[in-house]
C-alpha positions as a Markdown table, in Angstrom:
| # | Residue | x | y | z |
|---|---|---|---|---|
| 1 | Met | 85.6 | -63.5 | -9.8 |
| 2 | Leu | 83.5 | -63.2 | -6.6 |
| 3 | Pro | 83.2 | -66.6 | -4.9 |
| 4 | Ala | 79.7 | -68.2 | -4.7 |
| 5 | Lys | 79.6 | -67.8 | -1.0 |
| 6 | Lys | 81.3 | -65.9 | 1.8 |
| 7 | Pro | 84.9 | -67.0 | 2.2 |
| 8 | Glu | 85.8 | -69.2 | 5.1 |
| 9 | Leu | 87.8 | -67.6 | 8.0 |
| 10 | Leu | 90.4 | -70.2 | 8.8 |
| 11 | Ala | 92.3 | -69.8 | 12.1 |
| 12 | Pro | 95.3 | -71.6 | 13.8 |
| 13 | Gly | 94.7 | -74.0 | 16.7 |
| 14 | Gly | 98.1 | -74.7 | 18.3 |
| 15 | Asn | 96.4 | -76.5 | 21.2 |
| 16 | Ile | 92.9 | -77.2 | 22.4 |
| 17 | Gln | 92.5 | -73.9 | 24.2 |
| 18 | Lys | 93.6 | -71.9 | 21.2 |
| 19 | Ala | 91.4 | -73.8 | 18.8 |
| 20 | Leu | 88.3 | -73.4 | 21.0 |
| 21 | Thr | 89.1 | -69.7 | 21.4 |
| 22 | Ala | 89.3 | -69.3 | 17.6 |
| 23 | Leu | 85.9 | -70.9 | 17.1 |
| 24 | Arg | 84.4 | -68.9 | 19.9 |
| 25 | Phe | 85.7 | -65.6 | 18.5 |
| 26 | Gly | 84.3 | -66.3 | 15.0 |
| 27 | Ala | 86.5 | -68.6 | 12.9 |
| 28 | Asp | 84.6 | -70.9 | 10.5 |
| 29 | Ala | 87.3 | -73.5 | 10.7 |
| 30 | Val | 90.6 | -74.3 | 12.5 |
| 31 | Tyr | 93.7 | -76.0 | 11.3 |
| 32 | Val | 95.6 | -78.1 | 13.8 |
| 33 | Gly | 98.4 | -80.6 | 14.1 |
| 34 | Gly | 98.0 | -84.1 | 15.4 |
| 35 | Thr | 100.6 | -86.3 | 17.1 |
| 36 | Ala | 102.8 | -86.6 | 14.0 |
| 37 | Phe | 103.4 | -85.5 | 10.4 |
| 38 | Gly | 102.8 | -81.8 | 10.8 |
| 39 | Leu | 105.1 | -78.8 | 10.5 |
| 40 | Arg | 104.8 | -77.3 | 14.0 |
| 41 | Ala | 106.6 | -79.8 | 16.2 |
| 42 | Ala | 106.9 | -77.3 | 19.0 |
| 43 | Ala | 103.2 | -76.4 | 19.1 |
| 44 | Gly | 101.0 | -78.1 | 21.7 |
| 45 | Asn | 99.3 | -80.3 | 19.0 |
| 46 | Phe | 96.5 | -82.7 | 19.7 |
| 47 | Thr | 96.3 | -86.1 | 21.2 |
| 48 | Asp | 93.5 | -88.4 | 19.8 |
| 49 | Ala | 91.3 | -87.5 | 22.8 |
| 50 | Glu | 91.8 | -83.8 | 22.3 |
| 51 | Met | 91.1 | -84.2 | 18.6 |
| 52 | Arg | 87.8 | -85.9 | 19.4 |
| 53 | Glu | 86.9 | -83.1 | 21.9 |
| 54 | Leu | 87.7 | -80.4 | 19.3 |
| 55 | Leu | 85.7 | -82.2 | 16.6 |
| 56 | Thr | 82.7 | -82.6 | 18.8 |
| 57 | Ser | 82.7 | -78.9 | 19.8 |
| 58 | Ala | 83.4 | -77.6 | 16.2 |
| 59 | His | 80.8 | -79.8 | 14.6 |
| 60 | Ala | 78.2 | -78.8 | 17.2 |
| 61 | Gln | 78.7 | -75.2 | 16.0 |
| 62 | Gly | 78.6 | -76.1 | 12.3 |
| 63 | Lys | 82.3 | -75.5 | 12.0 |
| 64 | Lys | 85.2 | -77.5 | 10.6 |
| 65 | Val | 88.6 | -78.9 | 11.6 |
| 66 | Tyr | 91.5 | -79.6 | 9.2 |
| 67 | Val | 94.6 | -81.5 | 10.2 |
| 68 | Thr | 98.1 | -80.8 | 8.9 |
| 69 | Leu | 99.9 | -83.8 | 7.4 |
| 70 | Asn | 102.3 | -81.5 | 5.5 |
| 71 | Ile | 105.8 | -82.8 | 6.3 |
| 72 | Leu | 107.9 | -83.9 | 3.3 |
| 73 | Pro | 107.9 | -87.6 | 4.2 |
| 74 | Arg | 110.6 | -90.3 | 3.5 |
| 75 | Ser | 109.5 | -93.5 | 1.8 |
| 76 | Arg | 109.4 | -95.4 | 5.2 |
| 77 | Glu | 106.9 | -92.8 | 6.5 |
| 78 | Ile | 104.2 | -93.1 | 3.8 |
| 79 | Ala | 102.6 | -96.2 | 5.3 |
| 80 | Pro | 102.4 | -94.8 | 8.9 |
| 81 | Leu | 101.2 | -91.5 | 7.6 |
| 82 | Cys | 98.3 | -93.3 | 5.8 |
| 83 | Arg | 97.5 | -95.3 | 8.9 |
| 84 | Tyr | 97.3 | -92.1 | 11.0 |
| 85 | Ala | 95.2 | -90.4 | 8.3 |
| 86 | Glu | 92.8 | -93.3 | 8.4 |
| 87 | Thr | 92.4 | -92.8 | 12.1 |
| 88 | Leu | 91.7 | -89.1 | 11.6 |
| 89 | Arg | 89.2 | -89.8 | 8.8 |
| 90 | Asp | 87.3 | -92.2 | 11.1 |
| 91 | Met | 87.2 | -89.5 | 13.8 |
| 92 | Gly | 85.5 | -87.2 | 11.3 |
| 93 | Ile | 88.0 | -84.5 | 10.5 |
| 94 | Asp | 86.9 | -82.3 | 7.6 |
| 95 | Gly | 90.2 | -82.4 | 5.6 |
| 96 | Ala | 93.9 | -83.2 | 5.7 |
| 97 | Ile | 96.5 | -80.6 | 4.6 |
| 98 | Val | 99.2 | -82.3 | 2.5 |
| 99 | Ala | 102.3 | -80.9 | 0.8 |
| 100 | Asp | 104.0 | -83.9 | -0.8 |
| 101 | Leu | 102.7 | -85.3 | -4.1 |
| 102 | Gly | 103.6 | -88.9 | -3.1 |
| 103 | Ala | 101.8 | -88.5 | 0.2 |
| 104 | Phe | 98.8 | -87.0 | -1.6 |
| 105 | Leu | 98.6 | -89.9 | -4.0 |
| 106 | Ala | 99.0 | -92.5 | -1.3 |
| 107 | Leu | 96.3 | -90.9 | 0.9 |
| 108 | Arg | 94.0 | -90.7 | -2.1 |
| 109 | Arg | 94.5 | -94.4 | -2.7 |
| 110 | Glu | 94.7 | -95.7 | 0.8 |
| 111 | Val | 92.3 | -93.4 | 2.7 |
| 112 | Pro | 89.3 | -92.9 | 0.5 |
| 113 | Gly | 86.7 | -90.4 | 1.6 |
| 114 | Leu | 89.3 | -88.1 | 3.2 |
| 115 | Pro | 89.1 | -84.6 | 1.7 |
| 116 | Leu | 92.6 | -83.4 | 0.7 |
| 117 | His | 93.9 | -79.9 | 0.8 |
| 118 | Val | 97.2 | -78.9 | -0.8 |
| 119 | Ser | 99.5 | -77.0 | 1.6 |
| 120 | Thr | 101.4 | -73.8 | 0.8 |
| 121 | Gln | 104.5 | -76.0 | 1.2 |
| 122 | Ala | 103.8 | -77.4 | -2.2 |
| 123 | Asn | 104.7 | -74.0 | -3.7 |
| 124 | Asn | 101.5 | -73.4 | -5.6 |
| 125 | Leu | 102.6 | -70.4 | -7.7 |
| 126 | Asn | 100.8 | -70.8 | -11.1 |
| 127 | Ala | 97.6 | -71.9 | -12.7 |
| 128 | Asp | 99.1 | -75.0 | -14.3 |
| 129 | Thr | 100.2 | -76.3 | -10.9 |
| 130 | Cys | 96.7 | -75.7 | -9.5 |
| 131 | Leu | 95.0 | -77.3 | -12.4 |
| 132 | Phe | 97.2 | -80.3 | -11.9 |
| 133 | Trp | 96.2 | -80.6 | -8.2 |
| 134 | Ala | 92.6 | -80.2 | -9.2 |
| 135 | Ala | 92.9 | -83.1 | -11.6 |
| 136 | Gln | 94.3 | -85.2 | -8.7 |
| 137 | Gly | 91.2 | -84.6 | -6.6 |
| 138 | Ala | 92.3 | -81.7 | -4.3 |
| 139 | Val | 89.3 | -80.0 | -2.8 |
| 140 | Arg | 91.4 | -76.9 | -1.8 |
| 141 | Ile | 94.7 | -75.3 | -2.7 |
| 142 | Asn | 96.6 | -73.1 | -0.3 |
| 143 | Leu | 98.3 | -70.6 | -2.6 |
| 144 | Ala | 101.9 | -69.5 | -2.0 |
| 145 | Arg | 102.4 | -66.2 | -0.1 |
| 146 | Glu | 104.6 | -64.9 | -2.9 |
| 147 | Leu | 101.7 | -64.4 | -5.3 |
| 148 | Thr | 100.4 | -60.9 | -6.3 |
| 149 | Leu | 96.8 | -60.0 | -6.5 |
| 150 | Ser | 96.7 | -60.3 | -10.3 |
| 151 | Glu | 98.3 | -63.8 | -10.1 |
| 152 | Ile | 95.7 | -65.0 | -7.6 |
| 153 | Arg | 93.0 | -63.8 | -9.9 |
| 154 | Glu | 94.6 | -65.5 | -12.9 |
| 155 | Ile | 94.7 | -68.8 | -11.0 |
| 156 | Gly | 91.1 | -68.4 | -9.9 |
| 157 | Asp | 89.9 | -67.6 | -13.4 |
| 158 | Ala | 91.7 | -70.7 | -14.8 |
| 159 | Leu | 90.2 | -73.0 | -12.3 |
| 160 | Thr | 86.7 | -71.6 | -12.8 |
| 161 | Ala | 87.0 | -71.9 | -16.6 |
| 162 | Ala | 88.0 | -75.6 | -16.2 |
| 163 | Tyr | 85.7 | -76.7 | -13.4 |
| 164 | Gly | 83.1 | -74.0 | -12.8 |
| 165 | Tyr | 81.7 | -74.0 | -9.3 |
| 166 | Asn | 83.2 | -77.4 | -8.8 |
| 167 | Ala | 86.7 | -75.9 | -8.8 |
| 168 | Pro | 88.9 | -76.5 | -5.8 |
| 169 | Gly | 88.7 | -73.7 | -3.2 |
| 170 | Leu | 91.6 | -71.2 | -3.1 |
| 171 | Glu | 93.0 | -70.5 | 0.3 |
| 172 | Val | 95.0 | -67.3 | 0.8 |
| 173 | Phe | 97.1 | -66.2 | 3.8 |
| 174 | Val | 95.9 | -62.8 | 5.0 |
| 175 | His | 97.6 | -62.4 | 8.3 |
| 176 | Gly | 100.6 | -63.4 | 10.3 |
| 177 | Ala | 104.3 | -64.1 | 10.1 |
| 178 | Met | 106.0 | -64.6 | 6.7 |
| 179 | Cys | 108.9 | -66.9 | 6.0 |
| 180 | Met | 111.9 | -65.4 | 4.2 |
| 181 | Ala | 112.1 | -68.4 | 1.9 |
| 182 | Tyr | 109.7 | -69.7 | -0.7 |
| 183 | Ser | 106.8 | -71.2 | 1.3 |
| 184 | Gly | 109.1 | -72.5 | 3.9 |
| 185 | Arg | 111.7 | -74.1 | 1.6 |
| 186 | Cys | 114.6 | -73.2 | 3.8 |
| 187 | Met | 117.7 | -75.0 | 4.9 |
| 188 | Leu | 119.1 | -72.4 | 7.4 |
| 189 | Ser | 117.7 | -74.0 | 10.5 |
| 190 | Asp | 118.9 | -77.5 | 9.4 |
| 191 | Tyr | 122.4 | -76.2 | 8.5 |
| 192 | Leu | 122.9 | -74.1 | 11.7 |
| 193 | Thr | 121.1 | -76.2 | 14.3 |
| 194 | Gly | 120.2 | -79.6 | 12.8 |
| 195 | Arg | 116.5 | -78.8 | 13.1 |
| 196 | Ser | 114.8 | -79.0 | 9.7 |
| 197 | Ser | 112.1 | -76.5 | 8.9 |
| 198 | Asn | 110.6 | -79.1 | 6.5 |
| 199 | Arg | 110.2 | -81.5 | 9.4 |
| 200 | Gly | 108.4 | -79.0 | 11.6 |
| 201 | Glu | 111.4 | -78.1 | 13.8 |
| 202 | Cys | 112.5 | -74.7 | 12.5 |
| 203 | Ala | 114.6 | -72.7 | 15.0 |
| 204 | Gln | 113.9 | -69.5 | 13.0 |
| 205 | Pro | 117.5 | -68.4 | 12.4 |
| 206 | Cys | 116.1 | -65.9 | 10.0 |
| 207 | Arg | 115.2 | -63.9 | 13.1 |
| 208 | Trp | 118.6 | -64.0 | 14.7 |
| 209 | Gln | 121.0 | -61.0 | 14.9 |
| 210 | Tyr | 124.0 | -61.3 | 12.6 |
| 211 | Thr | 127.3 | -59.4 | 12.3 |
| 212 | Leu | 129.3 | -59.4 | 9.1 |
| 213 | Ser | 133.0 | -60.5 | 9.5 |
| 214 | Ala | 135.8 | -61.1 | 7.2 |
| 215 | Ser | 139.4 | -62.3 | 7.6 |
| 216 | Met | 142.7 | -61.2 | 6.0 |
| 217 | Thr | 146.2 | -62.8 | 5.9 |
| 218 | Glu | 149.6 | -61.1 | 5.8 |
| 219 | Glu | 152.0 | -62.5 | 3.2 |
| 220 | Lys | 154.7 | -63.4 | 5.7 |
| 221 | Arg | 152.3 | -65.1 | 8.1 |
| 222 | Pro | 150.5 | -67.6 | 5.8 |
| 223 | Gly | 147.6 | -69.4 | 7.5 |
| 224 | Gln | 147.3 | -66.8 | 10.3 |
| 225 | Leu | 143.9 | -65.1 | 10.0 |
| 226 | Phe | 143.1 | -61.6 | 11.2 |
| 227 | Gly | 139.4 | -60.9 | 11.7 |
| 228 | Ile | 137.7 | -57.8 | 10.4 |
| 229 | Glu | 134.2 | -57.4 | 11.9 |
| 230 | Glu | 131.3 | -55.1 | 11.5 |
| 231 | Thr | 130.9 | -52.7 | 14.5 |
| 232 | Gly | 127.7 | -51.7 | 16.2 |
| 233 | Glu | 124.6 | -53.8 | 16.9 |
| 234 | Gly | 124.6 | -56.0 | 13.8 |
| 235 | Thr | 121.7 | -56.5 | 11.5 |
| 236 | Phe | 118.6 | -58.8 | 11.1 |
| 237 | Leu | 119.0 | -59.2 | 7.4 |
| 238 | Phe | 116.5 | -62.1 | 6.9 |
| 239 | Asn | 113.9 | -60.7 | 9.3 |
| 240 | Ser | 110.6 | -60.3 | 7.4 |
| 241 | Lys | 107.7 | -58.1 | 8.5 |
| 242 | Asp | 104.3 | -59.6 | 9.4 |
| 243 | Leu | 101.5 | -59.8 | 6.9 |
| 244 | Cys | 98.2 | -57.9 | 7.4 |
| 245 | Leu | 95.7 | -57.7 | 4.6 |
| 246 | Leu | 92.8 | -56.2 | 6.5 |
| 247 | Pro | 92.8 | -53.1 | 4.2 |
| 248 | Tyr | 92.7 | -55.3 | 1.1 |
| 249 | Leu | 90.2 | -58.0 | 1.9 |
| 250 | His | 87.8 | -56.7 | -0.8 |
| 251 | Glu | 90.6 | -57.2 | -3.4 |
| 252 | Val | 91.5 | -60.7 | -2.2 |
| 253 | Ile | 87.9 | -61.9 | -2.1 |
| 254 | Gly | 87.2 | -60.2 | -5.4 |
| 255 | Ala | 90.1 | -62.2 | -6.9 |
| 256 | Gly | 88.4 | -65.4 | -6.1 |
| 257 | Ala | 89.7 | -66.5 | -2.6 |
| 258 | Thr | 87.3 | -68.9 | -0.9 |
| 259 | Ala | 89.2 | -69.3 | 2.4 |
| 260 | Leu | 91.2 | -66.6 | 4.2 |
| 261 | Lys | 93.8 | -68.0 | 6.5 |
| 262 | Ile | 95.5 | -66.6 | 9.7 |
| 263 | Glu | 99.0 | -67.8 | 10.5 |
| 264 | Gly | 100.0 | -68.5 | 14.1 |
| 265 | Arg | 99.7 | -72.0 | 15.7 |
| 266 | Met | 102.6 | -71.0 | 17.9 |
| 267 | Lys | 100.9 | -67.7 | 19.0 |
| 268 | Ser | 98.8 | -67.3 | 22.2 |
| 269 | Asp | 95.1 | -67.7 | 22.6 |
| 270 | Tyr | 95.0 | -63.9 | 23.1 |
| 271 | Tyr | 96.5 | -63.4 | 19.7 |
| 272 | Val | 94.1 | -65.9 | 18.1 |
| 273 | Gly | 91.0 | -64.5 | 19.8 |
| 274 | Val | 91.7 | -60.8 | 19.0 |
| 275 | Thr | 92.9 | -61.4 | 15.4 |
| 276 | Val | 90.0 | -63.7 | 14.6 |
| 277 | Arg | 87.5 | -61.3 | 16.0 |
| 278 | Ala | 88.9 | -58.4 | 13.9 |
| 279 | Tyr | 88.9 | -60.5 | 10.7 |
| 280 | Arg | 85.4 | -61.9 | 11.4 |
| 281 | Glu | 84.0 | -58.4 | 11.5 |
| 282 | Ala | 86.0 | -57.3 | 8.5 |
| 283 | Ile | 85.0 | -60.2 | 6.3 |
| 284 | Asp | 81.3 | -59.9 | 7.2 |
| 285 | Arg | 81.3 | -56.2 | 6.3 |
| 286 | Val | 83.3 | -56.7 | 3.1 |
| 287 | Trp | 81.1 | -59.5 | 1.9 |
| 288 | Glu | 77.9 | -57.6 | 2.6 |
| 289 | Ser | 79.2 | -54.7 | 0.5 |
| 290 | Leu | 80.5 | -56.8 | -2.4 |
| 291 | Ser | 77.3 | -58.8 | -2.5 |
| 292 | Ala | 75.4 | -55.6 | -2.9 |
| 293 | Gly | 77.5 | -54.6 | -5.9 |
| 294 | Glu | 79.5 | -52.1 | -3.9 |
| 295 | Ser | 83.3 | -51.7 | -3.6 |
| 296 | Gly | 83.7 | -53.8 | -0.5 |
| 297 | Glu | 86.2 | -51.4 | 1.0 |
| 298 | Leu | 86.0 | -50.9 | 4.8 |
| 299 | Asp | 85.1 | -47.4 | 5.8 |
| 300 | Pro | 88.1 | -45.4 | 7.3 |
| 301 | Glu | 86.7 | -45.5 | 10.9 |
| 302 | Thr | 86.1 | -49.2 | 10.9 |
| 303 | Leu | 89.4 | -50.0 | 9.3 |
| 304 | Ala | 91.3 | -47.8 | 11.8 |
| 305 | Arg | 89.5 | -49.5 | 14.7 |
| 306 | Leu | 90.2 | -53.0 | 13.4 |
| 307 | Leu | 93.9 | -52.2 | 12.6 |
| 308 | Asp | 94.2 | -50.9 | 16.2 |
| 309 | Glu | 92.8 | -54.3 | 17.4 |
| 310 | Val | 95.3 | -56.4 | 15.5 |
| 311 | Ser | 98.1 | -54.0 | 16.5 |
| 312 | Ser | 97.2 | -54.6 | 20.2 |
| 313 | Val | 98.6 | -58.2 | 20.0 |
| 314 | Ser | 102.2 | -59.2 | 19.8 |
| 315 | His | 103.4 | -58.6 | 16.2 |
| 316 | Arg | 106.2 | -57.2 | 14.0 |
| 317 | Asp | 105.7 | -54.3 | 11.7 |
| 318 | Tyr | 102.8 | -55.0 | 9.3 |
| 319 | Ser | 102.9 | -55.0 | 5.5 |
| 320 | Asp | 100.9 | -56.2 | 2.5 |
| 321 | Gly | 103.6 | -58.8 | 1.7 |
| 322 | Phe | 103.7 | -59.6 | -2.0 |
| 323 | Leu | 100.0 | -58.8 | -2.8 |
| 324 | His | 100.8 | -55.6 | -4.7 |
| 325 | Gly | 104.3 | -56.7 | -5.9 |
| 326 | Gly | 106.1 | -54.9 | -3.1 |
| 327 | Arg | 109.6 | -55.5 | -1.9 |
| 328 | Gly | 111.8 | -54.2 | 1.0 |
| 329 | Glu | 109.6 | -55.8 | 3.7 |
| 330 | Gln | 112.4 | -56.7 | 6.1 |
| 331 | Val | 112.9 | -55.3 | 9.5 |
| 332 | Tyr | 116.7 | -54.7 | 9.8 |
| 333 | Gly | 116.9 | -53.1 | 13.3 |
| 334 | Thr | 115.4 | -55.8 | 15.6 |
| 335 | Ser | 113.6 | -59.1 | 15.6 |
| 336 | Ser | 111.6 | -58.2 | 18.7 |
| 337 | Tyr | 107.8 | -58.2 | 18.7 |
| 338 | Ile | 105.8 | -55.0 | 19.2 |
| 339 | Arg | 103.7 | -55.5 | 22.3 |
| 340 | Asn | 101.1 | -52.8 | 22.9 |
| 341 | Ser | 99.1 | -54.6 | 25.6 |
| 342 | Val | 99.2 | -57.1 | 28.4 |
| 343 | Tyr | 97.0 | -60.2 | 28.3 |
| 344 | Ala | 95.7 | -60.0 | 31.8 |
| 345 | Gly | 93.3 | -62.9 | 31.9 |
| 346 | Leu | 90.3 | -64.9 | 30.7 |
| 347 | Val | 86.8 | -64.6 | 32.0 |
| 348 | Glu | 85.6 | -68.0 | 33.2 |
| 349 | Asn | 82.3 | -66.9 | 34.8 |
| 350 | Cys | 80.0 | -63.9 | 35.1 |
| 351 | Ala | 77.1 | -63.7 | 37.5 |
| 352 | Pro | 74.9 | -60.8 | 38.9 |
| 353 | Asp | 76.0 | -59.8 | 42.4 |
| 354 | Gly | 72.5 | -58.7 | 43.4 |
| 355 | Arg | 73.5 | -55.0 | 43.7 |
| 356 | Gly | 73.5 | -54.0 | 40.0 |
| 357 | Ser | 77.0 | -55.2 | 39.2 |
| 358 | Tyr | 78.4 | -58.4 | 37.9 |
| 359 | Lys | 81.0 | -60.6 | 39.6 |
| 360 | Leu | 83.6 | -62.0 | 37.3 |
| 361 | Thr | 85.8 | -65.1 | 37.9 |
| 362 | Ile | 89.0 | -64.5 | 35.9 |
| 363 | Ser | 91.9 | -66.9 | 35.3 |
| 364 | Gln | 95.1 | -64.7 | 35.3 |
| 365 | Arg | 97.4 | -64.6 | 32.3 |
| 366 | Gly | 99.5 | -61.5 | 33.0 |
| 367 | Asn | 100.4 | -59.3 | 35.9 |
| 368 | Phe | 97.8 | -56.5 | 36.5 |
| 369 | Gly | 96.6 | -54.5 | 39.5 |
| 370 | Ile | 94.4 | -51.8 | 41.1 |
| 371 | Gly | 94.2 | -48.5 | 39.3 |
| 372 | Glu | 94.7 | -50.0 | 35.8 |
| 373 | Thr | 92.0 | -49.7 | 33.1 |
| 374 | Leu | 91.0 | -53.2 | 32.0 |
| 375 | Glu | 89.6 | -53.8 | 28.5 |
| 376 | Phe | 87.1 | -56.7 | 28.1 |
| 377 | Val | 87.3 | -58.1 | 24.6 |
| 378 | Gln | 84.2 | -60.3 | 24.1 |
| 379 | Pro | 83.8 | -62.9 | 21.4 |
| 380 | Ala | 81.3 | -60.5 | 19.8 |
| 381 | Gly | 80.1 | -57.0 | 20.6 |
| 382 | Pro | 82.0 | -53.8 | 21.7 |
| 383 | Val | 85.2 | -53.7 | 23.8 |
| 384 | Leu | 84.2 | -52.6 | 27.3 |
| 385 | Cys | 86.5 | -50.7 | 29.7 |
| 386 | His | 86.6 | -50.6 | 33.5 |
| 387 | Thr | 89.1 | -49.0 | 35.9 |
| 388 | Leu | 89.9 | -51.5 | 38.6 |
| 389 | Ala | 89.2 | -50.3 | 42.1 |
| 390 | Glu | 89.2 | -53.6 | 44.0 |
| 391 | Met | 89.7 | -57.3 | 43.6 |
| 392 | Thr | 90.3 | -60.5 | 45.6 |
| 393 | Asp | 92.0 | -63.8 | 45.0 |
| 394 | Gly | 90.0 | -67.0 | 44.7 |
| 395 | Glu | 89.7 | -67.2 | 48.5 |
| 396 | Gly | 88.2 | -63.8 | 48.8 |
| 397 | Val | 91.3 | -62.1 | 50.2 |
| 398 | Ser | 91.8 | -58.5 | 48.9 |
| 399 | Ile | 94.8 | -58.1 | 46.7 |
| 400 | Asp | 96.4 | -55.1 | 45.0 |
| 401 | Arg | 98.0 | -57.0 | 42.1 |
| 402 | Ala | 97.5 | -60.4 | 40.4 |
| 403 | Pro | 101.1 | -61.6 | 39.9 |
| 404 | His | 100.8 | -65.3 | 39.7 |
| 405 | Ala | 100.2 | -67.3 | 36.5 |
| 406 | Cys | 96.7 | -68.8 | 36.2 |
| 407 | Met | 95.7 | -67.6 | 39.7 |
| 408 | Thr | 91.9 | -67.0 | 40.2 |
| 409 | Val | 90.9 | -63.4 | 40.5 |
| 410 | Leu | 87.5 | -62.1 | 41.5 |
| 411 | Met | 86.2 | -58.6 | 40.7 |
| 412 | Cys | 83.0 | -56.7 | 40.1 |
| 413 | Val | 82.2 | -54.7 | 37.0 |
| 414 | Pro | 79.2 | -52.6 | 36.0 |
| 415 | Phe | 78.3 | -54.7 | 32.9 |
| 416 | Pro | 77.9 | -58.3 | 32.0 |
| 417 | Val | 80.4 | -60.1 | 29.8 |
| 418 | Glu | 80.5 | -63.5 | 28.1 |
| 419 | Pro | 82.6 | -66.4 | 29.3 |
| 420 | Trp | 85.8 | -66.6 | 27.2 |
| 421 | Thr | 86.0 | -62.8 | 27.2 |
| 422 | Ile | 89.7 | -61.7 | 27.0 |
| 423 | Val | 90.9 | -59.2 | 29.6 |
| 424 | Arg | 93.8 | -56.9 | 28.7 |
| 425 | Val | 95.6 | -53.8 | 29.8 |
| 426 | Arg | 96.8 | -51.4 | 27.1 |
| 427 | Lys | 100.4 | -50.1 | 27.3 |
| 428 | Pro | 101.0 | -46.3 | 26.9 |
| 429 | Arg | 102.1 | -45.5 | 23.4 |
């Protein structure tokens, strides 16, 4: 069933820079972690001051901020979790993302007025589970990545039949890394490193390279082990592909999804900006088509262009995950990311130079130099290109390359660009 309104594009905000980038490039909402109780301990996360800054910016744009409180807490942690949630509610957050039933019930009781979303960590795999959460007062349910399209539709139909347009929203992951375990229920990291994935500390041992070894004994030498090892480079037997549902957004929206979520709080602001930008355009086009009674499919030229965009950022091989019941989505040969471009910098200012060109102030993010063709990815509008003939450092001294992180670079280009424009250099393919 088609949702009543265009689905929300929900993007990751690993820190204040990434969250603001996501909003600038077209996200309707961001999900972020506070100082505690989230599942990305290594992300930058947000102090109270940063949270207030983000909320002010987001709400001024008519956009939303959700905060993850989705660890699986021990009994002693419930009370402090509620106290922290009360602080967040008073700041004005638009919802808290919760995985644990006990935490959900405690927050509902102790922090009235705080909208509660159910995390994918709750393993929301069937209609009965989602109807249960709806009865508890959940305003949104993030479905498990393992669901097929028909299962998503079945859940959406069940909620609509029970609650009509007052049904909780259904949130579906459409892009990003996939865990090899059911919605993150994995003990590998805890077992091998003492870092629990369910406490936000996953070391991602599923991405490590493994070799298979065995041992044998000889009957006259009991207790003496002789190793037998696999030869060659080993294998990445747990290493899943990345999810990309750009070609299937019309199916996901048609199945009843009301929020489309991009994974990646640990990814760069470049990844966030480019990926959000591509999905913003795709969702707008798909929704316009579906609303007109058409198929919603992206035309081949647009789809190819948007897939090229999301392939320009660091990623693993893409797949449609479980959406169509597929299997065999591991990458056995390597756990390395595919990197088709260099994030060169971020435009901080653009001003006419009085001679028909525009002077850009750029904060460097990656090494680039004279003779390279720069691509300017604006928050909206076409990607613009310029082959660099000259540039200076922040003091006006001519330079051939910009090798230092976050150095100021000045250059002139024949077109204006918006602040926050991403500058990149494509690698030869």
